[in-house]
Structure formats: structure tokens, C-alpha cells
Backbone as CSV, one residue per row, in Angstrom:
resi,resn,N_x,N_y,N_z,CA_x,CA_y,CA_z,C_x,C_y,C_z
1,MET,56.590,179.194,197.029,55.335,179.306,197.667,55.010,180.718,198.469
2,ILE,54.147,181.724,198.520,54.060,182.827,199.297,53.510,182.365,200.640
3,VAL,53.841,182.706,201.521,53.387,182.437,203.022,53.281,183.701,203.913
4,ARG,52.394,183.666,204.525,51.959,185.171,205.545,51.958,184.547,206.999
5,PRO,52.078,185.855,207.861,51.752,185.428,209.385,50.334,184.802,209.487
6,TYR,50.504,184.030,210.310,49.307,183.296,210.814,49.010,183.715,212.264
7,GLY,47.608,184.249,212.499,47.180,184.831,213.907,46.024,183.941,214.007
8,ASP,44.696,184.125,213.642,43.534,183.177,213.995,43.390,182.023,212.948
9,THR,43.452,182.418,211.608,43.155,181.823,210.519,44.188,181.984,209.533
10,ARG,44.567,180.710,208.860,45.745,180.409,207.865,45.796,181.861,206.959
11,ASP,46.808,182.438,206.768,47.214,183.340,205.749,46.435,184.730,206.046
12,ASP,46.096,185.005,207.585,45.233,186.302,207.922,46.036,187.406,207.984
13,GLY,47.465,186.926,208.096,48.271,188.337,208.110,48.609,188.985,209.429
14,VAL,48.000,188.048,210.616,48.130,188.976,211.811,49.181,188.932,212.636
15,ILE,50.125,189.886,212.948,51.255,189.899,213.786,51.012,190.330,215.412
16,GLN,51.798,189.886,216.234,51.783,190.374,217.603,53.068,191.120,217.842
17,PHE,52.609,192.479,218.404,53.823,193.333,218.517,53.695,193.472,220.390
18,SER,55.374,193.421,220.708,55.518,194.333,221.870,56.519,195.331,221.758
19,PHE,56.220,196.970,222.150,57.557,197.681,222.188,56.958,198.697,223.080
20,THR,58.152,199.355,223.165,57.981,200.562,224.096,58.197,201.990,223.339
21,LEU,57.719,203.003,223.871,57.736,204.367,223.129,58.200,205.567,224.257
22,PRO,59.301,206.395,223.985,59.386,207.047,225.342,58.403,208.436,224.978
23,ILE,57.294,208.002,225.416,56.364,208.870,225.619,55.561,208.662,227.010
24,THR,55.107,209.671,227.969,54.443,209.903,229.098,53.182,208.839,228.937
25,HIS,52.609,208.064,229.841,51.515,207.655,229.290,50.270,208.337,229.576
26,SER,49.236,208.539,228.865,48.075,209.683,228.847,47.130,209.062,228.127
27,PRO,45.776,209.692,227.997,44.372,209.264,227.542,44.964,209.024,225.967
28,LYS,46.017,209.412,225.468,45.953,209.721,223.628,47.312,208.585,223.504
29,ALA,47.918,207.856,224.951,48.760,207.241,224.263,48.439,205.728,223.519
30,ALA,47.163,205.500,223.827,46.939,204.298,222.845,46.915,204.717,221.390
31,ASP,46.387,205.933,221.166,46.375,206.002,219.614,47.800,206.372,219.160
32,VAL,48.899,206.769,220.134,50.143,207.241,219.327,50.729,205.720,219.095
33,GLY,50.380,204.765,219.460,50.696,203.672,219.279,50.407,203.027,218.190
34,LYS,48.921,203.220,218.015,48.276,202.725,217.152,48.896,203.431,215.636
35,GLN,48.587,204.807,215.733,48.975,205.331,214.325,50.709,205.361,214.158
36,PHE,51.541,204.700,215.268,52.846,204.542,214.859,52.816,203.297,213.977
37,LEU,52.119,201.961,214.491,52.102,201.022,213.583,51.458,200.941,212.060
38,GLU,50.514,201.881,212.123,50.126,202.363,210.930,50.730,202.792,210.035
39,LYS,51.820,203.860,210.539,52.773,204.378,209.995,53.830,203.558,209.018
40,LEU,53.861,202.094,209.821,54.504,201.055,209.137,54.064,200.403,208.181
41,GLY,52.782,200.703,207.628,51.949,199.866,206.854,51.141,198.954,207.404
42,PHE,50.847,198.630,208.698,49.885,197.710,209.054,48.634,198.335,208.977
43,HIS,47.488,197.610,208.984,46.332,197.950,209.351,45.575,197.268,210.221
44,ASP,44.171,197.274,210.536,43.396,196.789,211.387,44.102,196.392,212.997
45,VAL,44.806,197.600,213.519,45.746,197.557,214.568,44.486,197.787,215.544
46,ALA,45.048,196.868,216.546,44.245,196.923,217.975,45.442,196.879,219.169
47,ILE,45.374,197.797,220.053,46.135,197.930,221.065,45.891,197.205,222.151
48,ALA,46.448,196.068,222.600,45.819,195.221,223.521,46.218,195.546,224.892
49,GLU,47.199,196.501,225.191,47.859,196.513,226.271,48.515,197.989,226.168
50,CYS,48.386,199.015,226.745,48.888,200.286,226.929,49.371,200.646,228.340
51,THR,50.635,200.698,228.744,50.804,200.661,230.130,52.096,201.624,230.420
52,GLY,51.775,202.664,231.316,53.184,203.462,231.583,54.027,202.569,232.587
53,ILE,55.208,202.404,232.121,56.111,201.383,232.842,57.293,202.996,233.632
54,ASP,57.233,203.976,233.507,57.972,205.215,234.159,57.231,206.105,233.523
55,PRO,57.624,207.151,234.071,56.777,208.348,233.620,57.316,209.081,232.527
56,ARG,58.176,208.653,231.733,58.575,209.035,230.606,58.210,207.858,229.666
57,PHE,57.686,206.871,229.522,58.001,205.489,228.773,56.711,204.606,229.046
58,THR,55.816,204.475,227.868,54.863,203.516,227.732,54.819,202.169,227.205
59,PHE,54.566,201.184,227.389,54.784,199.822,226.976,53.048,199.354,226.339
60,TYR,53.643,198.606,225.028,52.414,198.447,224.114,52.493,196.999,224.081
61,VAL,51.238,196.201,223.793,51.395,194.828,223.067,49.987,195.166,222.387
62,ALA,50.164,194.932,221.129,49.443,195.273,219.789,49.337,194.124,218.822
63,TYR,48.061,194.366,218.128,48.289,193.197,216.959,47.828,193.944,215.693
64,ALA,48.022,193.619,214.638,47.792,194.287,213.219,47.916,193.555,212.269
65,ARG,47.470,193.795,211.213,47.621,192.712,210.045,48.422,193.446,209.003
66,THR,48.979,192.433,208.152,49.689,192.786,206.825,49.318,192.039,205.750
67,ASP,49.395,192.606,204.588,49.102,191.966,203.420,50.296,191.275,202.739
68,GLN,51.564,191.481,203.409,53.018,191.308,202.511,53.261,189.826,203.303
69,GLY,53.774,188.839,202.309,53.947,187.570,202.239,55.536,187.136,202.028
70,ILE,56.002,186.223,201.874,57.520,185.993,201.441,57.296,184.468,200.962
71,ASP,58.378,184.355,200.105,58.528,183.203,199.407,59.754,182.310,200.128
72,PRO,59.847,181.744,200.824,60.722,181.035,201.808,62.195,180.486,200.853
73,ASP,61.371,180.094,199.754,62.401,179.387,198.606,63.779,180.701,197.859
74,GLU,63.260,181.930,198.227,63.952,182.939,197.836,65.084,183.277,198.772
75,VAL,64.773,183.115,200.002,65.590,183.804,200.880,67.013,182.529,200.827
76,LYS,68.165,183.282,200.721,69.234,182.566,200.403,70.375,183.165,201.720
77,GLY,71.254,182.289,202.050,72.131,182.565,203.074,73.010,181.306,203.121
78,ASP,74.129,181.699,204.354,75.198,180.948,204.595,74.906,180.422,205.905
79,TYR,74.066,179.087,205.938,73.089,178.262,207.361,74.096,177.340,207.724
80,LEU,74.460,177.162,208.793,75.014,175.966,209.400,74.247,174.810,209.539
81,GLU,74.206,173.512,208.984,73.429,172.675,209.147,74.310,171.488,209.727
82,VAL,73.662,171.397,211.116,74.722,170.439,211.470,73.887,169.035,211.796
83,GLU,74.212,167.666,211.674,73.533,166.890,211.958,73.777,166.331,213.091
84,VAL,72.633,166.529,213.989,73.011,166.635,215.337,72.820,164.746,215.750
85,MET,73.312,164.601,216.780,73.732,163.090,217.209,73.151,163.084,218.774
86,ASP,72.752,162.162,219.378,72.333,161.955,220.746,73.638,162.025,221.660
87,PHE,73.577,162.550,222.891,74.770,162.391,223.708,75.770,161.207,223.378
88,TYR,74.996,159.951,223.839,75.962,158.827,223.562,76.443,158.669,222.159
89,ALA,75.982,158.779,220.786,76.002,158.861,219.910,77.388,159.748,219.800
90,VAL,77.503,160.889,219.984,78.388,161.760,220.064,79.981,161.112,220.716
91,ASN,79.707,160.742,221.901,80.895,160.057,222.537,81.315,158.790,221.753
92,ASP,80.567,158.189,221.285,80.965,156.868,220.729,81.514,157.449,219.045
93,PHE,80.940,158.219,218.904,81.611,158.574,217.221,83.326,159.136,217.669
94,ILE,83.259,160.118,218.727,84.654,160.769,218.850,85.627,159.480,219.148
95,LYS,85.194,158.635,220.035,86.011,157.193,220.553,86.185,156.350,219.326
96,GLU,85.474,156.199,218.333,85.563,155.488,217.345,86.535,156.006,216.427
97,LYS,85.998,157.249,215.842,86.734,157.869,214.551,88.026,158.606,215.120
98,LEU,88.110,159.253,216.347,89.194,160.175,216.762,90.176,159.390,217.593
99,GLY,89.687,158.171,218.203,90.610,157.588,219.018,91.371,158.048,220.374
100,ARG,90.862,159.167,220.803,91.296,160.167,221.743,90.123,161.021,222.265
101,LYS,90.368,162.020,223.573,89.558,163.028,223.805,89.479,163.943,222.938
102,LEU,88.318,164.331,222.550,88.544,166.056,221.990,88.542,166.902,222.842
103,VAL,89.709,167.762,222.555,90.238,168.938,223.530,89.428,170.343,223.182
104,VAL,88.654,170.541,224.043,87.830,172.199,223.789,88.112,173.132,224.957
105,VAL,88.440,174.414,224.538,88.925,175.698,225.368,87.642,176.651,225.260
106,GLY,87.014,177.013,226.302,86.221,178.134,225.876,86.064,179.371,226.802
107,ALA,85.441,180.618,226.288,85.865,181.846,227.249,84.985,183.017,226.527
108,ALA,84.536,183.793,227.560,84.007,185.187,227.014,85.301,185.875,227.118
109,ILE,85.296,186.634,225.918,86.737,187.430,225.831,86.864,188.898,226.055
110,GLU,87.907,189.265,226.496,88.114,190.606,227.009,87.267,191.233,227.836
111,THR,86.531,192.435,227.368,85.858,193.262,228.562,84.192,192.598,228.736
112,ASP,83.812,191.430,227.955,82.768,190.455,227.936,82.616,189.809,229.499
113,ALA,81.886,190.302,230.495,81.629,189.555,231.788,80.816,188.730,232.000
114,HIS,79.973,188.544,230.861,78.743,187.756,230.932,79.262,186.230,230.396
115,THR,78.909,185.158,231.572,79.153,183.757,231.351,77.900,183.144,230.862
116,VAL,77.153,183.650,230.828,75.474,182.717,230.680,75.800,181.995,229.453
117,GLY,76.355,182.552,228.320,76.533,181.650,227.045,77.187,180.480,227.018
118,ILE,78.510,180.819,227.349,79.865,179.905,227.511,79.346,178.708,228.619
119,ASP,78.609,179.131,229.610,78.179,178.210,230.817,76.997,177.467,230.294
120,ALA,76.211,177.922,229.248,75.163,177.052,229.135,75.840,175.986,228.072
121,ILE,76.855,176.001,227.154,77.375,175.325,226.299,78.158,174.238,227.171
122,MET,79.425,174.604,228.089,80.310,174.030,228.667,80.018,173.405,229.987
123,ASN,79.279,174.059,230.669,79.108,173.583,232.047,78.141,171.970,232.012
124,MET,78.582,171.212,233.188,78.105,169.951,232.883,76.441,169.932,233.054
125,LYS,75.714,170.865,233.726,74.515,170.937,233.883,73.913,171.254,232.724
126,GLY,74.408,171.847,231.491,74.221,172.368,230.474,72.788,173.225,230.144
127,PHE,71.809,172.656,229.217,70.996,173.892,228.818,69.874,173.075,228.155
128,ALA,68.491,173.988,228.308,67.478,173.095,227.585,67.221,171.341,227.962
129,GLY,67.700,171.022,228.858,67.710,169.485,229.266,68.887,168.440,228.542
130,HIS,69.894,169.469,228.144,71.219,168.837,227.363,72.301,168.984,228.016
131,TYR,73.118,167.903,228.444,74.165,168.194,228.944,75.451,168.853,228.609
132,GLY,76.076,169.539,229.288,77.057,170.485,228.578,78.294,169.657,228.404
133,LEU,79.334,170.533,227.640,80.518,169.542,227.116,81.287,168.960,228.165
134,GLU,81.231,169.594,229.331,81.960,169.175,230.508,81.576,167.478,230.998
135,ARG,80.248,167.022,230.708,80.077,165.869,230.932,80.263,164.881,229.980
136,TYR,80.577,165.162,228.907,81.034,164.317,227.809,82.102,163.673,228.421
137,PRO,82.326,161.865,228.316,83.397,161.446,228.704,84.529,161.316,227.370
138,GLN,83.815,161.703,226.557,84.916,161.778,225.417,85.549,163.134,225.038
139,ILE,85.054,164.042,225.881,85.426,165.618,225.511,86.111,166.291,226.770
140,ASP,87.450,166.491,226.495,88.210,167.736,228.017,87.897,168.901,227.576
141,ALA,87.051,169.579,228.492,86.358,170.767,228.231,86.853,171.699,229.211
142,LEU,87.462,172.738,228.889,88.031,173.657,229.828,86.897,174.720,229.846
143,ASN,86.440,175.216,230.667,85.766,176.779,230.616,86.462,177.710,231.436
144,MET,86.993,178.775,230.569,87.861,179.722,231.299,87.113,180.761,231.700
145,GLY,85.823,181.097,231.903,85.070,182.142,232.077,85.324,183.158,231.359
146,SER,85.041,184.355,232.177,84.634,185.628,231.370,86.084,186.619,231.508
147,GLN,85.763,187.795,230.783,86.850,188.525,230.616,88.039,188.249,230.613
148,VAL,88.434,186.873,229.823,89.421,186.242,229.313,90.344,187.128,228.076
149,PRO,91.520,187.641,228.409,91.992,188.556,227.236,92.434,187.126,225.965
150,CYS,92.268,187.655,225.036,92.582,186.844,223.956,93.957,186.193,223.661
151,THR,94.870,186.995,224.429,96.427,186.416,224.644,96.411,185.039,225.612
152,GLN,95.693,185.371,226.436,95.566,184.313,227.541,94.760,182.741,226.842
153,LEU,93.554,183.257,226.228,92.856,182.224,225.581,93.769,181.020,224.805
154,LEU,94.536,182.126,223.657,95.240,181.282,222.755,96.396,180.514,223.469
155,LYS,97.091,181.167,224.529,98.145,180.540,225.489,97.631,179.303,225.877
156,THR,96.383,179.185,226.593,95.827,178.055,227.111,95.473,176.974,225.839
157,ALA,94.825,177.198,224.832,94.615,176.457,224.033,96.048,175.771,223.594
158,LEU,96.996,176.365,223.402,98.255,175.842,222.775,98.609,174.865,223.661
159,GLU,98.829,175.398,225.057,99.149,174.422,226.292,98.518,173.110,226.332
160,ARG,97.276,173.293,226.012,95.976,171.818,226.230,95.989,171.374,224.788
161,ASN,96.771,171.785,224.028,96.701,171.033,222.386,95.260,170.874,222.095
162,ALA,94.372,171.892,222.152,93.022,171.976,221.987,92.776,171.870,220.524
163,ASP,91.787,171.028,220.142,91.098,170.877,218.692,90.432,171.967,218.719
164,ALA,89.819,172.616,219.516,88.715,173.541,219.507,88.788,175.034,220.454
165,ILE,88.565,176.014,219.580,88.423,177.486,220.543,86.919,177.808,220.604
166,LEU,85.996,177.833,221.749,84.552,178.284,221.776,84.889,179.837,222.391
167,VAL,83.975,180.669,221.660,84.088,182.088,221.835,82.920,182.648,222.101
168,SER,82.645,183.213,223.108,80.826,183.538,223.611,80.985,185.142,223.669
169,GLN,79.964,185.685,223.171,80.218,187.177,223.203,78.705,187.619,222.980
170,VAL,78.382,187.951,224.386,77.036,188.474,224.882,76.943,189.775,224.706
171,VAL,77.859,190.778,225.179,77.812,192.123,225.069,78.069,192.818,223.534
172,THR,76.831,193.456,223.170,76.950,194.005,221.675,76.604,195.250,221.510
173,GLN,76.762,196.051,222.558,76.438,197.453,222.561,77.586,197.917,221.982
174,ARG,77.492,199.291,220.761,78.667,199.705,220.164,79.148,198.852,219.181
175,ASN,78.899,197.685,218.979,79.601,196.477,218.011,80.691,195.982,218.735
176,ILE,80.909,196.055,220.307,81.947,195.660,220.814,82.573,194.260,220.559
177,HIS,81.505,193.556,220.595,81.683,192.085,219.833,82.375,191.943,218.767
178,VAL,82.162,192.780,217.899,82.865,192.747,216.670,84.298,192.738,216.734
179,GLN,84.713,193.856,217.352,86.297,194.239,217.912,86.876,193.113,218.788
180,HIS,86.077,192.442,219.421,86.828,191.543,220.331,86.944,190.074,219.241
181,LEU,85.755,189.648,218.636,85.963,188.579,217.870,87.266,188.891,216.549
182,THR,87.200,190.416,215.866,88.236,190.191,215.117,89.598,190.457,215.988
183,GLN,89.658,191.063,216.917,90.952,190.812,217.746,91.580,189.310,217.953
184,LEU,90.710,188.456,218.253,91.040,187.164,218.545,91.336,186.366,217.049
185,ILE,90.980,186.771,215.729,90.874,186.357,214.639,92.591,186.807,214.240
186,GLU,92.876,188.147,214.527,94.101,188.733,214.171,95.284,188.356,214.989
187,LEU,94.904,188.151,215.922,96.092,187.341,216.897,96.466,185.940,216.337
188,LEU,95.585,184.931,216.123,95.660,183.831,215.727,96.368,183.980,214.340
189,GLU,96.051,184.789,213.363,96.653,184.750,212.287,98.128,185.168,212.563
190,ALA,98.492,186.287,213.258,99.795,186.754,213.490,100.650,185.784,213.820
191,GLU,100.049,184.882,214.606,100.968,183.686,215.276,100.900,182.584,214.288
192,GLY,100.278,182.513,213.391,100.139,181.365,212.297,99.752,180.147,212.849
193,VAL,98.704,180.250,213.539,98.299,179.181,214.190,96.622,178.962,214.107
194,ARG,95.891,179.842,212.861,94.701,179.819,212.892,94.088,178.540,212.221
195,GLU,94.519,178.149,211.474,94.144,176.753,211.022,94.062,175.582,211.698
196,ARG,94.935,175.718,212.948,95.230,174.702,213.686,93.857,174.529,214.953
197,PHE,92.872,175.142,214.596,91.926,175.230,215.683,90.775,175.332,214.837
198,VAL,89.469,174.378,215.245,88.279,174.675,214.784,87.848,175.945,215.894
199,LEU,87.470,176.884,215.138,87.186,178.145,216.031,85.674,178.334,215.797
200,VAL,85.018,178.333,217.028,83.477,178.646,217.098,83.082,180.007,217.900
201,VAL,81.969,180.697,217.495,81.698,181.837,218.353,80.001,181.523,218.419
202,GLY,79.829,182.161,219.538,78.393,181.966,219.905,77.858,183.023,220.441
203,GLY,76.619,183.546,220.479,76.064,184.839,221.040,74.977,185.182,220.631
204,PRO,73.906,186.269,221.077,72.590,186.842,220.772,72.941,187.442,219.440
205,ARG,73.860,187.932,218.854,73.801,188.502,217.407,74.561,187.859,216.661
206,ILE,74.845,186.501,216.967,75.653,185.634,216.174,74.879,184.878,215.264
207,ASN,75.215,184.896,213.838,74.900,183.894,213.100,75.696,183.273,212.442
208,ASN,75.711,182.047,211.623,76.899,181.551,210.674,77.529,182.169,209.757
209,ALA,76.369,182.986,209.018,77.115,183.893,207.994,77.913,184.905,208.388
210,PHE,77.536,185.593,209.175,78.386,186.656,210.454,79.544,186.321,210.862
211,ALA,79.729,184.689,211.565,80.712,184.463,212.010,81.705,183.804,210.792
212,LYS,81.455,183.735,209.588,82.195,182.995,208.443,82.757,184.392,208.186
213,GLU,82.213,185.524,208.063,82.469,186.641,207.650,83.641,187.231,208.289
214,LEU,83.767,186.792,209.421,84.871,187.215,210.429,86.111,186.482,210.555
215,GLY,85.786,185.233,209.842,86.948,184.562,209.691,86.819,183.233,210.725
216,TYR,85.849,182.868,211.096,85.272,181.734,212.193,84.758,180.710,211.356
217,ASP,84.800,179.359,211.870,84.356,178.051,211.061,82.760,177.879,211.209
218,ALA,82.404,178.570,212.225,80.814,178.431,212.525,80.153,179.567,213.817
219,GLY,79.204,179.821,213.492,78.590,180.742,214.441,77.270,179.911,214.727
220,PHE,77.159,180.012,216.435,75.904,179.564,216.794,74.925,180.620,217.739
221,GLY,73.657,180.872,217.236,73.093,182.119,217.699,72.255,181.444,219.142
222,PRO,71.082,182.498,219.510,70.464,182.026,220.462,69.666,181.091,220.711
223,ARG,69.544,180.322,221.656,68.842,179.054,221.985,69.643,177.665,221.370
224,THR,71.107,177.989,220.725,71.931,176.665,220.477,71.893,175.949,221.970
225,THR,72.022,174.679,221.685,71.996,173.830,222.893,73.274,173.148,222.509
226,PRO,73.768,172.638,223.877,75.151,171.809,223.904,75.530,170.955,222.806
227,LEU,74.260,170.291,222.831,74.268,169.018,221.967,74.767,169.331,220.433
228,GLU,74.115,170.508,220.140,74.254,171.241,218.709,75.728,171.739,218.301
229,VAL,76.328,171.562,219.434,77.604,172.146,219.483,78.575,171.183,219.505
230,ALA,78.337,170.379,220.448,79.046,168.877,220.507,79.123,168.136,219.151
231,SER,77.987,168.090,218.806,77.823,167.409,217.374,78.701,167.721,216.227
232,PHE,78.618,169.206,216.157,79.260,170.042,215.080,80.791,169.929,215.294
233,LEU,81.384,170.038,216.605,82.857,169.675,217.063,83.260,168.416,216.789
234,ALA,82.413,167.417,216.793,82.989,165.862,217.075,83.045,165.641,215.122
235,GLN,82.067,166.081,214.703,82.278,165.934,213.132,83.164,166.887,212.404
236,GLU,83.498,168.057,212.778,84.222,168.778,212.305,86.027,168.387,212.512
237,VAL,85.767,167.995,213.837,87.537,167.931,214.157,87.766,166.188,213.493
238,VAL,86.921,165.339,213.226,87.195,164.337,212.633,87.479,164.319,211.258
239,ARG,86.661,165.207,210.661,86.691,165.626,209.313,88.033,166.218,208.704
240,ARG,88.748,166.868,209.727,89.967,167.708,209.736,90.986,166.671,209.773
241,ALA,90.482,166.107,210.707,91.762,164.811,210.835,91.695,163.731,210.002
242,GLY,90.726,163.832,209.181,90.865,162.760,207.528,90.487,161.389,208.190
243,LYS,89.753,161.414,209.192,89.164,160.035,209.663,87.602,159.884,209.723
244,ALA,87.240,160.724,208.623,85.684,160.480,208.605,85.283,159.434,207.704
């Protein structure tokens, strides 16, 4: 079944845009934005906002219509489907199936100084109304923070006999996140311990297919909650232990 964007009425094809052009705001700036969207193939373009945000930049909010549609059934990919349990069910599952605490070590690695991602998943206060992994009685979680060398992350994971390593990569300029993530995989493989850990990566440019391509077990993108990660880790560690 072909679906189209929905604005005011079903299948009207209306899309809302927000973008910036590197031009000085002027009387013709609105037409510049309008004709830009028309060049992209959109029609019935309406510029709702056209504001100079700097002497050299203009910000736009616009609406436009497209005749294009898409069949969702034709979209294929490697998607991570997690059976999400609630906080109490995750703890009961680990206690019953694993018989001990699940040990997790997490960090933002190498030059990445941003802790927002790893903190959202691991810190007690959590994210989006869900407790972080440190709050789970049956999870022994260590958040190592930011700018952690891959060698130190591995050393700590081995010392704590971790079941899983969580990696957060927020900085993506010049694809530096790819270099960092590849560096960790190569280190684990060189030390012969890659299969010892459930390896998970998260970040704004991460999805499961990309993570798998780099050699990770799972990838979580924006808006991921600690509960999703906890549910995945519990089920995957138990599965690997042959106790599912």
C-alpha cells in the first residue's frame, strides 16, 4: 500500500520544512527559499517564516506538497526488534535466568567528550521517565564517562568480568565516530576477546544495520530509552549463556 505525507488531510502530500540558507536576509529571501524547494521537485510551496539569524544566514520554515509516495512493505533493512519488558520484569528475568547480576561497562570513547548519551542510558535518573541501568538492582553498571581510551575501556571490562560493553558516540564530524568504533573492534579482535562481550553502540548517527556492519552486536539511535537497552542486554546475555 502506497502512503504519502499527511498535512491537513489524508494523502495530501504536505511536508513541513525548516532549513537555513547562507544568504543575507533581504526582500527576495523568501523567493530564494521558495524556488529552492521547487528545484527539489516540491510544489504549492508556502514560506511561513523567513528570518535573518545572522548577517549572512536566513532561516526558513516552509510547507510544500509532493506527489511521491512509498510502500512501507518494500523497505528492507536490518532492524533491531527488542521485546521491551518493564523495570521489574527485567530485574526478575535476570535474577531468575542468569542467577547473578548482569555486569555492564559503558563509556564515550577516545576524543568524544560528550556524556549526554551514555549518561541517559546508565545514570540512575535515566531518560524519558525510565530509570538508568545504575538503578537496576540486578545490573552492576559502571559509567566510565567521556574521552575513555579503548584500551582503558577493555581493561576495565576484563577486570570487572563484564557481560556487556556500551559505547556512546555523539561527535560525528568527519566521521570520527566510525574511526573510534572501528578502533575498539580491532582492539577486541587483536586481544582475542571480541566474543566475550555483548557489544552495543548508541548515538545520533547510529542504527542497527550500521552497528552490525562495523562488527557490533546491536546499535541504538536517537530517543532510545534505558529500558530498551536493559531489555536487550538481559535477553541477549541470557541467550548467550544458554539459559533462555
